[in-house]
N, C-alpha and C positions, 0 to 999 in steps of 0.2 A: 504494500500500500504506500502511496506517495504522500509526502507531507506538504504542508502549506506554511507560508510565512504570514504571521499576523502582525500588523503594525498597530500599536496601541498608543493612544494619546493619554498623557498623565496630567492630573490636576492636583493642586494642594498637597496634602500630606503624602499622597500616592507618589508624587514626584520625588519627595524627600526620601521615601522608603527605598526607591531604586537608585538612589545616589545623586539626585538632582537633575536628571535628564527629563526633558519634557515629552520624550517618546521612547518606545521600547519595541523591538522586533523579536518575536519568538517563533521558533519552528515548532509546529504542532502536527499531529496526525490529521489526515483528511477526516471530515465529519466530526471534528471537535466541537463540543458544545460550550456554552458559557460556563456551566459548572466545571467542566474539565479545565478550562482556562483558569478559573479561580483556584482550583486545586493546585495547578502548576505554579501559579503566582505565589501561593502560600508556601509551597515547598521550596521555591527559589528564594523568596523574600519573606521569611517567617513573620516579620512585623505586620504584614497584611492581616494576619489572624487577630491582631489586637484591635483592629478597627471595629467599632460597634456596627457599622453598616458601610457597605461599599456598593454603589450602583455601577452597573456596566451598561453603557449605551452602545448600540450597534446601529450605524447609519442614522444617527440623531434620535433614535427611539430607545427608551429603556428596554432592556432585554430580559427575558426569563431564562432560567437555568438550562432549560432543554433546547434553547435555540441553537441551531447548527451555524457555525461560523464559516465564512468563505474568505479566501485570500484577499479579495479586494474590498472587504468590509472596512468601514471606519469605526474603530473600537475605541471607546473612551472610558477610563476609570474615573469615577466621580466619588470622592470620599465625602463623609458627612461634613456639613458646613456649620460652623458655629458663629456666633455673633448676634447682633441685634439691631 
């Protein structure tokens, strides 16, 4: 089975967790879901597990865990926002 490259845009604390970069590219298996991506991120960057919530948007829409990702999708990690 061939893999795909996923380009991920990072915001807020998600950017800090990966070392300050505003984007990240990961090689994943074809038919990877949002849940699989989140598991991989938590394995690679354990600090993601400490976030109370982390939304993943795919092509500008919030994604559910079972959504299958494609190589050309725009994926964004959106951490919880604080402030008032």
